[in-house]
PyMOL Python script that loads the backbone (N, CA, C, O; Angstrom):
from pymol import cmd

cmd.read_pdbstr("""\
ATOM      1  N   MET A   1      51.032  20.734  26.881  1.00  0.00           N
ATOM      2  CA  MET A   1      50.114  19.847  26.895  1.00  0.00           C
ATOM      3  C   MET A   1      48.549  19.492  25.916  1.00  0.00           C
ATOM      4  O   MET A   1      47.744  20.419  25.832  1.00  0.00           O
ATOM      5  N   ILE A   2      48.398  18.892  25.608  1.00  0.00           N
ATOM      6  CA  ILE A   2      46.750  18.776  24.647  1.00  0.00           C
ATOM      7  C   ILE A   2      45.392  18.480  25.573  1.00  0.00           C
ATOM      8  O   ILE A   2      45.118  17.427  26.151  1.00  0.00           O
ATOM      9  N   THR A   3      44.625  19.715  25.542  1.00  0.00           N
ATOM     10  CA  THR A   3      44.168  19.306  26.676  1.00  0.00           C
ATOM     11  C   THR A   3      42.286  18.856  25.528  1.00  0.00           C
ATOM     12  O   THR A   3      42.070  18.831  24.317  1.00  0.00           O
ATOM     13  N   LEU A   4      41.661  18.678  26.376  1.00  0.00           N
ATOM     14  CA  LEU A   4      40.112  18.103  25.840  1.00  0.00           C
ATOM     15  C   LEU A   4      39.410  19.595  24.926  1.00  0.00           C
ATOM     16  O   LEU A   4      38.625  19.487  23.984  1.00  0.00           O
ATOM     17  N   GLU A   5      39.907  20.874  25.467  1.00  0.00           N
ATOM     18  CA  GLU A   5      39.317  21.999  24.455  1.00  0.00           C
ATOM     19  C   GLU A   5      40.093  22.167  23.454  1.00  0.00           C
ATOM     20  O   GLU A   5      39.691  22.358  22.306  1.00  0.00           O
ATOM     21  N   ASN A   6      41.636  22.092  23.905  1.00  0.00           N
ATOM     22  CA  ASN A   6      42.584  21.979  22.400  1.00  0.00           C
ATOM     23  C   ASN A   6      41.744  20.779  21.358  1.00  0.00           C
ATOM     24  O   ASN A   6      41.453  21.352  20.308  1.00  0.00           O
ATOM     25  N   VAL A   7      41.398  19.686  21.346  1.00  0.00           N
ATOM     26  CA  VAL A   7      40.840  18.696  20.939  1.00  0.00           C
ATOM     27  C   VAL A   7      40.047  19.445  19.739  1.00  0.00           C
ATOM     28  O   VAL A   7      40.137  19.649  18.528  1.00  0.00           O
ATOM     29  N   LYS A   8      39.147  19.746  20.933  1.00  0.00           N
ATOM     30  CA  LYS A   8      37.339  20.298  20.324  1.00  0.00           C
ATOM     31  C   LYS A   8      37.936  21.546  19.653  1.00  0.00           C
ATOM     32  O   LYS A   8      37.608  21.542  18.466  1.00  0.00           O
ATOM     33  N   GLY A   9      38.685  22.603  19.966  1.00  0.00           N
ATOM     34  CA  GLY A   9      38.917  23.440  18.754  1.00  0.00           C
ATOM     35  C   GLY A   9      39.440  22.988  17.613  1.00  0.00           C
ATOM     36  O   GLY A   9      38.998  23.383  16.534  1.00  0.00           O
ATOM     37  N   ILE A  10      40.214  22.310  17.679  1.00  0.00           N
ATOM     38  CA  ILE A  10      40.902  21.427  16.358  1.00  0.00           C
ATOM     39  C   ILE A  10      39.842  20.720  15.374  1.00  0.00           C
ATOM     40  O   ILE A  10      39.823  20.703  14.143  1.00  0.00           O
ATOM     41  N   MET A  11      38.927  20.116  16.355  1.00  0.00           N
ATOM     42  CA  MET A  11      37.570  19.313  15.307  1.00  0.00           C
ATOM     43  C   MET A  11      36.535  20.170  14.987  1.00  0.00           C
ATOM     44  O   MET A  11      35.744  19.738  14.149  1.00  0.00           O
ATOM     45  N   THR A  12      36.302  21.448  15.509  1.00  0.00           N
ATOM     46  CA  THR A  12      35.481  22.336  15.546  1.00  0.00           C
ATOM     47  C   THR A  12      36.175  23.117  14.137  1.00  0.00           C
ATOM     48  O   THR A  12      35.424  23.096  13.162  1.00  0.00           O
ATOM     49  N   GLU A  13      37.413  23.745  13.943  1.00  0.00           N
ATOM     50  CA  GLU A  13      38.032  24.270  12.880  1.00  0.00           C
ATOM     51  C   GLU A  13      38.020  23.217  12.043  1.00  0.00           C
ATOM     52  O   GLU A  13      37.974  23.667  10.898  1.00  0.00           O
ATOM     53  N   CYS A  14      38.036  22.153  12.039  1.00  0.00           N
ATOM     54  CA  CYS A  14      38.297  21.260  10.954  1.00  0.00           C
ATOM     55  C   CYS A  14      36.783  20.967   9.985  1.00  0.00           C
ATOM     56  O   CYS A  14      36.787  20.725   8.778  1.00  0.00           O
ATOM     57  N   LEU A  15      35.610  21.059  10.816  1.00  0.00           N
ATOM     58  CA  LEU A  15      34.481  20.663  10.844  1.00  0.00           C
ATOM     59  C   LEU A  15      33.971  21.934  10.023  1.00  0.00           C
ATOM     60  O   LEU A  15      33.508  21.859   8.885  1.00  0.00           O
ATOM     61  N   SER A  16      34.105  22.981  10.676  1.00  0.00           N
ATOM     62  CA  SER A  16      33.820  24.359   9.962  1.00  0.00           C
ATOM     63  C   SER A  16      34.389  24.561   8.760  1.00  0.00           C
ATOM     64  O   SER A  16      33.825  25.410   8.070  1.00  0.00           O
ATOM     65  N   THR A  17      35.477  23.958   8.235  1.00  0.00           N
ATOM     66  CA  THR A  17      36.240  23.990   7.094  1.00  0.00           C
ATOM     67  C   THR A  17      35.454  23.625   5.669  1.00  0.00           C
ATOM     68  O   THR A  17      35.482  24.017   4.503  1.00  0.00           O
ATOM     69  N   ARG A  18      34.620  22.479   6.595  1.00  0.00           N
ATOM     70  CA  ARG A  18      34.108  21.845   5.411  1.00  0.00           C
ATOM     71  C   ARG A  18      32.417  21.863   5.496  1.00  0.00           C
ATOM     72  O   ARG A  18      31.660  21.542   4.580  1.00  0.00           O
ATOM     73  N   ASP A  19      32.067  22.289   6.738  1.00  0.00           N
ATOM     74  CA  ASP A  19      30.520  22.531   6.453  1.00  0.00           C
ATOM     75  C   ASP A  19      30.171  23.793   6.747  1.00  0.00           C
ATOM     76  O   ASP A  19      28.963  24.027   6.733  1.00  0.00           O
ATOM     77  N   GLY A  20      30.946  24.716   7.023  1.00  0.00           N
ATOM     78  CA  GLY A  20      30.647  26.357   7.630  1.00  0.00           C
ATOM     79  C   GLY A  20      30.444  26.231   9.142  1.00  0.00           C
ATOM     80  O   GLY A  20      30.071  25.112   9.492  1.00  0.00           O
ATOM     81  N   PRO A  21      30.595  27.062  10.035  1.00  0.00           N
ATOM     82  CA  PRO A  21      30.264  27.214  11.087  1.00  0.00           C
ATOM     83  C   PRO A  21      29.579  25.993  11.503  1.00  0.00           C
ATOM     84  O   PRO A  21      28.653  25.383  10.969  1.00  0.00           O
ATOM     85  N   VAL A  22      30.465  25.695  12.943  1.00  0.00           N
ATOM     86  CA  VAL A  22      29.711  24.597  13.324  1.00  0.00           C
ATOM     87  C   VAL A  22      29.655  24.670  14.987  1.00  0.00           C
ATOM     88  O   VAL A  22      30.343  25.519  15.553  1.00  0.00           O
ATOM     89  N   THR A  23      28.842  23.783  15.735  1.00  0.00           N
ATOM     90  CA  THR A  23      29.145  23.791  17.175  1.00  0.00           C
ATOM     91  C   THR A  23      29.258  22.523  17.298  1.00  0.00           C
ATOM     92  O   THR A  23      28.657  21.920  16.408  1.00  0.00           O
ATOM     93  N   ILE A  24      29.864  21.776  18.152  1.00  0.00           N
ATOM     94  CA  ILE A  24      29.838  20.551  18.814  1.00  0.00           C
ATOM     95  C   ILE A  24      30.450  20.278  20.120  1.00  0.00           C
ATOM     96  O   ILE A  24      31.519  20.753  20.504  1.00  0.00           O
ATOM     97  N   ASP A  25      29.504  19.280  20.933  1.00  0.00           N
ATOM     98  CA  ASP A  25      30.083  19.589  21.822  1.00  0.00           C
ATOM     99  C   ASP A  25      31.222  18.074  22.235  1.00  0.00           C
ATOM    100  O   ASP A  25      31.727  17.446  21.304  1.00  0.00           O
ATOM    101  N   LEU A  26      31.436  17.748  23.430  1.00  0.00           N
ATOM    102  CA  LEU A  26      32.329  16.658  23.530  1.00  0.00           C
ATOM    103  C   LEU A  26      32.189  15.197  23.371  1.00  0.00           C
ATOM    104  O   LEU A  26      33.124  14.402  23.273  1.00  0.00           O
ATOM    105  N   ASP A  27      30.587  14.848  23.349  1.00  0.00           N
ATOM    106  CA  ASP A  27      30.389  13.234  22.913  1.00  0.00           C
ATOM    107  C   ASP A  27      29.857  13.250  21.347  1.00  0.00           C
ATOM    108  O   ASP A  27      29.819  12.240  20.645  1.00  0.00           O
ATOM    109  N   SER A  28      29.517  14.361  20.989  1.00  0.00           N
ATOM    110  CA  SER A  28      28.638  14.366  19.782  1.00  0.00           C
ATOM    111  C   SER A  28      29.688  13.484  18.707  1.00  0.00           C
ATOM    112  O   SER A  28      30.841  13.836  18.459  1.00  0.00           O
ATOM    113  N   PRO A  29      28.895  12.048  18.036  1.00  0.00           N
ATOM    114  CA  PRO A  29      29.365  11.251  17.133  1.00  0.00           C
ATOM    115  C   PRO A  29      29.573  12.239  15.716  1.00  0.00           C
ATOM    116  O   PRO A  29      28.675  12.598  14.955  1.00  0.00           O
ATOM    117  N   ILE A  30      31.084  12.565  15.613  1.00  0.00           N
ATOM    118  CA  ILE A  30      31.732  13.379  14.421  1.00  0.00           C
ATOM    119  C   ILE A  30      31.844  11.983  12.876  1.00  0.00           C
ATOM    120  O   ILE A  30      32.090  10.777  12.899  1.00  0.00           O
ATOM    121  N   GLU A  31      31.574  12.797  11.912  1.00  0.00           N
ATOM    122  CA  GLU A  31      31.971  11.708  10.856  1.00  0.00           C
ATOM    123  C   GLU A  31      33.291  12.526  10.248  1.00  0.00           C
ATOM    124  O   GLU A  31      33.295  13.667   9.786  1.00  0.00           O
ATOM    125  N   ILE A  32      34.137  11.826  10.352  1.00  0.00           N
ATOM    126  CA  ILE A  32      35.233  11.907   9.758  1.00  0.00           C
ATOM    127  C   ILE A  32      35.671  11.245   8.205  1.00  0.00           C
ATOM    128  O   ILE A  32      35.968  10.133   7.767  1.00  0.00           O
ATOM    129  N   ASP A  33      35.552  12.308   7.796  1.00  0.00           N
ATOM    130  CA  ASP A  33      35.883  11.596   6.393  1.00  0.00           C
ATOM    131  C   ASP A  33      37.560  11.634   6.162  1.00  0.00           C
ATOM    132  O   ASP A  33      38.335  11.985   7.052  1.00  0.00           O
ATOM    133  N   SER A  34      38.041  11.151   4.617  1.00  0.00           N
ATOM    134  CA  SER A  34      39.329  11.426   4.490  1.00  0.00           C
ATOM    135  C   SER A  34      40.004  13.033   4.412  1.00  0.00           C
ATOM    136  O   SER A  34      41.194  13.344   4.451  1.00  0.00           O
ATOM    137  N   PHE A  35      39.013  13.760   4.312  1.00  0.00           N
ATOM    138  CA  PHE A  35      39.870  15.290   3.746  1.00  0.00           C
ATOM    139  C   PHE A  35      39.722  15.889   5.419  1.00  0.00           C
ATOM    140  O   PHE A  35      40.635  16.644   5.754  1.00  0.00           O
ATOM    141  N   THR A  36      38.816  15.648   6.306  1.00  0.00           N
ATOM    142  CA  THR A  36      38.648  15.753   7.604  1.00  0.00           C
ATOM    143  C   THR A  36      39.753  15.162   8.354  1.00  0.00           C
ATOM    144  O   THR A  36      40.327  15.871   9.180  1.00  0.00           O
ATOM    145  N   LEU A  37      40.088  14.075   8.192  1.00  0.00           N
ATOM    146  CA  LEU A  37      40.878  12.867   9.059  1.00  0.00           C
ATOM    147  C   LEU A  37      42.726  13.895   8.683  1.00  0.00           C
ATOM    148  O   LEU A  37      43.548  14.087   9.579  1.00  0.00           O
ATOM    149  N   VAL A  38      42.893  14.285   7.457  1.00  0.00           N
ATOM    150  CA  VAL A  38      44.234  14.665   7.126  1.00  0.00           C
ATOM    151  C   VAL A  38      44.296  16.454   7.458  1.00  0.00           C
ATOM    152  O   VAL A  38      45.432  16.864   7.700  1.00  0.00           O
ATOM    153  N   TRP A  39      43.384  17.304   7.477  1.00  0.00           N
ATOM    154  CA  TRP A  39      43.548  18.149   8.205  1.00  0.00           C
ATOM    155  C   TRP A  39      43.574  18.169   9.974  1.00  0.00           C
ATOM    156  O   TRP A  39      44.364  18.973  10.468  1.00  0.00           O
ATOM    157  N   ILE A  40      42.931  17.512  10.711  1.00  0.00           N
ATOM    158  CA  ILE A  40      43.089  17.155  11.703  1.00  0.00           C
ATOM    159  C   ILE A  40      44.576  16.387  12.117  1.00  0.00           C
ATOM    160  O   ILE A  40      45.292  16.652  13.083  1.00  0.00           O
ATOM    161  N   LEU A  41      44.754  15.524  11.234  1.00  0.00           N
ATOM    162  CA  LEU A  41      45.915  15.401  11.369  1.00  0.00           C
ATOM    163  C   LEU A  41      47.344  16.382  11.533  1.00  0.00           C
ATOM    164  O   LEU A  41      48.264  16.502  12.343  1.00  0.00           O
ATOM    165  N   HIS A  42      46.961  16.924  10.384  1.00  0.00           N
ATOM    166  CA  HIS A  42      47.858  18.495  10.054  1.00  0.00           C
ATOM    167  C   HIS A  42      47.893  19.209  11.226  1.00  0.00           C
ATOM    168  O   HIS A  42      48.959  19.403  11.810  1.00  0.00           O
ATOM    169  N   LEU A  43      46.612  19.708  11.720  1.00  0.00           N
ATOM    170  CA  LEU A  43      46.944  20.954  12.871  1.00  0.00           C
ATOM    171  C   LEU A  43      47.594  20.249  14.143  1.00  0.00           C
ATOM    172  O   LEU A  43      48.408  20.896  14.802  1.00  0.00           O
ATOM    173  N   LEU A  44      47.157  18.508  14.636  1.00  0.00           N
ATOM    174  CA  LEU A  44      48.024  18.140  15.563  1.00  0.00           C
ATOM    175  C   LEU A  44      49.724  18.281  15.375  1.00  0.00           C
ATOM    176  O   LEU A  44      50.584  18.507  16.227  1.00  0.00           O
ATOM    177  N   GLU A  45      49.837  18.064  13.967  1.00  0.00           N
ATOM    178  CA  GLU A  45      51.203  18.076  14.122  1.00  0.00           C
ATOM    179  C   GLU A  45      51.760  19.664  13.937  1.00  0.00           C
ATOM    180  O   GLU A  45      52.828  20.076  14.391  1.00  0.00           O
ATOM    181  N   GLU A  46      50.914  20.345  13.268  1.00  0.00           N
ATOM    182  CA  GLU A  46      51.336  21.838  12.866  1.00  0.00           C
ATOM    183  C   GLU A  46      51.429  22.484  14.696  1.00  0.00           C
ATOM    184  O   GLU A  46      52.252  23.276  15.154  1.00  0.00           O
ATOM    185  N   ARG A  47      50.465  21.912  15.296  1.00  0.00           N
ATOM    186  CA  ARG A  47      50.111  22.953  16.515  1.00  0.00           C
ATOM    187  C   ARG A  47      50.563  22.118  17.854  1.00  0.00           C
ATOM    188  O   ARG A  47      50.578  22.629  18.974  1.00  0.00           O
ATOM    189  N   HIS A  48      50.862  21.009  17.627  1.00  0.00           N
ATOM    190  CA  HIS A  48      50.992  19.937  19.123  1.00  0.00           C
ATOM    191  C   HIS A  48      52.370  19.100  18.694  1.00  0.00           C
ATOM    192  O   HIS A  48      52.714  18.296  19.561  1.00  0.00           O
ATOM    193  N   ASN A  49      53.079  19.137  17.707  1.00  0.00           N
ATOM    194  CA  ASN A  49      54.352  18.203  17.228  1.00  0.00           C
ATOM    195  C   ASN A  49      53.846  16.912  17.228  1.00  0.00           C
ATOM    196  O   ASN A  49      54.747  16.089  17.386  1.00  0.00           O
ATOM    197  N   ILE A  50      52.638  16.381  17.098  1.00  0.00           N
ATOM    198  CA  ILE A  50      52.212  14.808  17.255  1.00  0.00           C
ATOM    199  C   ILE A  50      52.136  14.775  15.531  1.00  0.00           C
ATOM    200  O   ILE A  50      51.719  15.667  14.793  1.00  0.00           O
ATOM    201  N   GLU A  51      52.641  13.543  15.189  1.00  0.00           N
ATOM    202  CA  GLU A  51      52.946  12.825  14.108  1.00  0.00           C
ATOM    203  C   GLU A  51      52.210  11.733  13.789  1.00  0.00           C
ATOM    204  O   GLU A  51      52.434  10.656  14.341  1.00  0.00           O
ATOM    205  N   ILE A  52      51.362  11.865  12.972  1.00  0.00           N
ATOM    206  CA  ILE A  52      50.388  10.353  12.929  1.00  0.00           C
ATOM    207  C   ILE A  52      50.528  10.423  11.299  1.00  0.00           C
ATOM    208  O   ILE A  52      50.573  11.467  10.649  1.00  0.00           O
ATOM    209  N   ALA A  53      50.579   9.279  10.851  1.00  0.00           N
ATOM    210  CA  ALA A  53      50.331   9.174   9.011  1.00  0.00           C
ATOM    211  C   ALA A  53      49.179   8.842   8.934  1.00  0.00           C
ATOM    212  O   ALA A  53      48.773   7.997   9.732  1.00  0.00           O
ATOM    213  N   PRO A  54      48.354   9.359   8.024  1.00  0.00           N
ATOM    214  CA  PRO A  54      47.286   9.255   7.854  1.00  0.00           C
ATOM    215  C   PRO A  54      46.538   7.388   7.497  1.00  0.00           C
ATOM    216  O   PRO A  54      45.518   6.808   7.869  1.00  0.00           O
ATOM    217  N   GLU A  55      47.612   7.045   6.687  1.00  0.00           N
ATOM    218  CA  GLU A  55      47.739   5.569   6.472  1.00  0.00           C
ATOM    219  C   GLU A  55      47.645   4.805   7.585  1.00  0.00           C
ATOM    220  O   GLU A  55      46.912   3.824   7.708  1.00  0.00           O
ATOM    221  N   GLN A  56      48.432   5.278   8.449  1.00  0.00           N
ATOM    222  CA  GLN A  56      48.677   4.577   9.968  1.00  0.00           C
ATOM    223  C   GLN A  56      47.659   4.606  10.798  1.00  0.00           C
ATOM    224  O   GLN A  56      47.350   3.713  11.586  1.00  0.00           O
ATOM    225  N   SER A  57      46.838   6.171  10.550  1.00  0.00           N
ATOM    226  CA  SER A  57      45.892   5.982  11.954  1.00  0.00           C
ATOM    227  C   SER A  57      44.536   5.020  11.571  1.00  0.00           C
ATOM    228  O   SER A  57      44.113   4.656  10.474  1.00  0.00           O
ATOM    229  N   ASP A  58      44.116   4.808  12.742  1.00  0.00           N
ATOM    230  CA  ASP A  58      43.110   3.327  13.155  1.00  0.00           C
ATOM    231  C   ASP A  58      41.899   4.420  13.527  1.00  0.00           C
ATOM    232  O   ASP A  58      40.883   4.001  14.083  1.00  0.00           O
ATOM    233  N   PHE A  59      42.044   5.825  13.202  1.00  0.00           N
ATOM    234  CA  PHE A  59      40.274   6.341  13.758  1.00  0.00           C
ATOM    235  C   PHE A  59      39.173   5.510  12.820  1.00  0.00           C
ATOM    236  O   PHE A  59      39.276   4.931  11.739  1.00  0.00           O
ATOM    237  N   PRO A  60      38.172   5.708  13.663  1.00  0.00           N
ATOM    238  CA  PRO A  60      36.722   5.157  13.439  1.00  0.00           C
ATOM    239  C   PRO A  60      36.463   6.554  12.234  1.00  0.00           C
ATOM    240  O   PRO A  60      37.004   7.656  12.145  1.00  0.00           O
ATOM    241  N   SER A  61      35.328   5.843  11.384  1.00  0.00           N
ATOM    242  CA  SER A  61      34.753   6.680  10.558  1.00  0.00           C
ATOM    243  C   SER A  61      33.780   8.088  11.226  1.00  0.00           C
ATOM    244  O   SER A  61      33.540   9.160  10.672  1.00  0.00           O
ATOM    245  N   LEU A  62      33.377   7.624  12.543  1.00  0.00           N
ATOM    246  CA  LEU A  62      32.627   8.380  13.114  1.00  0.00           C
ATOM    247  C   LEU A  62      33.202   8.371  14.730  1.00  0.00           C
ATOM    248  O   LEU A  62      33.134   7.361  15.430  1.00  0.00           O
ATOM    249  N   MET A  63      33.701   9.496  15.137  1.00  0.00           N
ATOM    250  CA  MET A  63      34.125   9.591  16.542  1.00  0.00           C
ATOM    251  C   MET A  63      34.020  10.799  17.187  1.00  0.00           C
ATOM    252  O   MET A  63      34.138  11.805  16.486  1.00  0.00           O
ATOM    253  N   SER A  64      33.806  10.940  18.478  1.00  0.00           N
ATOM    254  CA  SER A  64      33.789  12.549  19.215  1.00  0.00           C
ATOM    255  C   SER A  64      34.993  12.893  19.747  1.00  0.00           C
ATOM    256  O   SER A  64      35.970  12.146  19.809  1.00  0.00           O
ATOM    257  N   VAL A  65      34.915  14.319  20.235  1.00  0.00           N
ATOM    258  CA  VAL A  65      36.014  14.786  20.516  1.00  0.00           C
ATOM    259  C   VAL A  65      36.607  14.260  21.944  1.00  0.00           C
ATOM    260  O   VAL A  65      37.757  14.597  22.223  1.00  0.00           O
ATOM    261  N   ARG A  66      35.933  13.516  22.783  1.00  0.00           N
ATOM    262  CA  ARG A  66      36.510  12.854  23.733  1.00  0.00           C
ATOM    263  C   ARG A  66      37.109  11.677  23.523  1.00  0.00           C
ATOM    264  O   ARG A  66      37.955  11.171  24.260  1.00  0.00           O
ATOM    265  N   ASP A  67      36.495  11.034  22.083  1.00  0.00           N
ATOM    266  CA  ASP A  67      36.901   9.640  21.261  1.00  0.00           C
ATOM    267  C   ASP A  67      38.692  10.069  20.938  1.00  0.00           C
ATOM    268  O   ASP A  67      39.648   9.304  21.065  1.00  0.00           O
ATOM    269  N   LEU A  68      38.719  11.530  20.495  1.00  0.00           N
ATOM    270  CA  LEU A  68      40.328  11.794  20.174  1.00  0.00           C
ATOM    271  C   LEU A  68      41.444  12.108  21.012  1.00  0.00           C
ATOM    272  O   LEU A  68      42.649  11.894  20.882  1.00  0.00           O
ATOM    273  N   HIS A  69      40.808  12.630  21.846  1.00  0.00           N
ATOM    274  CA  HIS A  69      41.418  12.918  22.971  1.00  0.00           C
ATOM    275  C   HIS A  69      41.780  11.533  23.616  1.00  0.00           C
ATOM    276  O   HIS A  69      42.971  11.302  23.823  1.00  0.00           O
ATOM    277  N   GLY A  70      40.796  10.560  23.960  1.00  0.00           N
ATOM    278  CA  GLY A  70      41.398   9.707  24.329  1.00  0.00           C
ATOM    279  C   GLY A  70      42.531   9.137  23.259  1.00  0.00           C
ATOM    280  O   GLY A  70      43.750   9.238  23.397  1.00  0.00           O
ATOM    281  N   TYR A  71      41.972   8.644  22.388  1.00  0.00           N
ATOM    282  CA  TYR A  71      43.216   8.186  21.554  1.00  0.00           C
ATOM    283  C   TYR A  71      44.437   8.792  21.447  1.00  0.00           C
ATOM    284  O   TYR A  71      45.470   8.143  21.283  1.00  0.00           O
ATOM    285  N   LEU A  72      44.395  10.233  21.543  1.00  0.00           N
ATOM    286  CA  LEU A  72      45.820  10.683  21.710  1.00  0.00           C
ATOM    287  C   LEU A  72      46.225  10.146  23.272  1.00  0.00           C
ATOM    288  O   LEU A  72      47.224   9.478  23.539  1.00  0.00           O
ATOM    289  N   ALA A  73      45.289  10.564  24.143  1.00  0.00           N
ATOM    290  CA  ALA A  73      46.190  10.002  25.261  1.00  0.00           C
ATOM    291  C   ALA A  73      47.024   8.733  25.753  1.00  0.00           C
ATOM    292  O   ALA A  73      47.878   8.615  26.631  1.00  0.00           O
ATOM    293  N   GLU A  74      46.462   7.838  24.866  1.00  0.00           N
ATOM    294  CA  GLU A  74      46.761   6.468  24.981  1.00  0.00           C
ATOM    295  C   GLU A  74      48.302   6.151  24.300  1.00  0.00           C
ATOM    296  O   GLU A  74      49.299   5.577  24.738  1.00  0.00           O
ATOM    297  N   ASN A  75      47.947   6.889  22.874  1.00  0.00           N
ATOM    298  CA  ASN A  75      48.994   6.902  22.206  1.00  0.00           C
ATOM    299  C   ASN A  75      50.109   7.818  22.385  1.00  0.00           C
ATOM    300  O   ASN A  75      51.153   7.440  21.852  1.00  0.00           O
ATOM    301  N   PHE A  76      50.151   9.016  23.050  1.00  0.00           N
ATOM    302  CA  PHE A  76      51.090   9.792  23.595  1.00  0.00           C
ATOM    303  C   PHE A  76      50.856  11.029  24.698  1.00  0.00           C
ATOM    304  O   PHE A  76      50.712  12.247  24.808  1.00  0.00           O
ATOM    305  N   PRO A  77      50.948   9.428  25.623  1.00  0.00           N
ATOM    306  CA  PRO A  77      50.774  10.023  27.238  1.00  0.00           C
ATOM    307  C   PRO A  77      51.289  11.169  27.486  1.00  0.00           C
ATOM    308  O   PRO A  77      50.792  11.893  28.350  1.00  0.00           O
ATOM    309  N   ASP A  78      52.539  11.591  26.665  1.00  0.00           N
ATOM    310  CA  ASP A  78      53.620  12.480  27.935  1.00  0.00           C
ATOM    311  C   ASP A  78      53.217  13.810  27.482  1.00  0.00           C
ATOM    312  O   ASP A  78      53.891  14.674  28.043  1.00  0.00           O
ATOM    313  N   ARG A  79      52.214  14.353  26.531  1.00  0.00           N
ATOM    314  CA  ARG A  79      52.051  15.283  25.653  1.00  0.00           C
ATOM    315  C   ARG A  79      50.331  15.633  25.823  1.00  0.00           C
ATOM    316  O   ARG A  79      49.887  16.653  25.294  1.00  0.00           O
ATOM    317  N   VAL A  80      49.313  14.591  26.693  1.00  0.00           N
ATOM    318  CA  VAL A  80      47.994  15.010  26.619  1.00  0.00           C
ATOM    319  C   VAL A  80      47.539  15.054  27.997  1.00  0.00           C
ATOM    320  O   VAL A  80      47.690  14.062  28.710  1.00  0.00           O
ATOM    321  N   SER A  81      47.078  15.952  28.370  1.00  0.00           N
ATOM    322  CA  SER A  81      46.580  16.211  29.791  1.00  0.00           C
ATOM    323  C   SER A  81      45.305  15.410  29.919  1.00  0.00           C
ATOM    324  O   SER A  81      44.407  15.484  29.080  1.00  0.00           O
ATOM    325  N   LEU A  82      45.251  14.654  30.974  1.00  0.00           N
ATOM    326  CA  LEU A  82      43.697  14.093  31.262  1.00  0.00           C
ATOM    327  C   LEU A  82      43.044  15.276  31.754  1.00  0.00           C
ATOM    328  O   LEU A  82      41.823  15.127  31.809  1.00  0.00           O
ATOM    329  N   GLU A  83      43.396  16.237  32.074  1.00  0.00           N
ATOM    330  CA  GLU A  83      42.204  17.724  32.882  1.00  0.00           C
ATOM    331  C   GLU A  83      41.782  18.332  31.620  1.00  0.00           C
ATOM    332  O   GLU A  83      42.434  18.441  30.581  1.00  0.00           O
ATOM    333  N   GLY A  84      40.461  18.750  31.901  1.00  0.00           N
ATOM    334  CA  GLY A  84      40.076  19.710  31.019  1.00  0.00           C
ATOM    335  C   GLY A  84      40.849  20.512  29.997  1.00  0.00           C
ATOM    336  O   GLY A  84      40.270  21.343  29.298  1.00  0.00           O
TER     337      GLY A  84
END
""", "prot")
cmd.dss("prot")
cmd.show_as("cartoon", "prot")
cmd.util.cbc("prot")
cmd.orient("prot")
């Protein structure tokens, strides 16, 4: 099950690749450029077997960890934990 902390870890890793080490909280808006989007989708597939094609994702250009977790919970309810 994917937790909010799993999503935070993935987003932190992706942003650290782009900007150097970063610290994010659950509700900070994060700019998702095309590179970051592809990396997030790759890690979701690699670590959690969730496949979302970049061209089919409807992620906004600004989203938070909580937003992404909510998106995953809505679209993959059997794989996402609603608890921490």
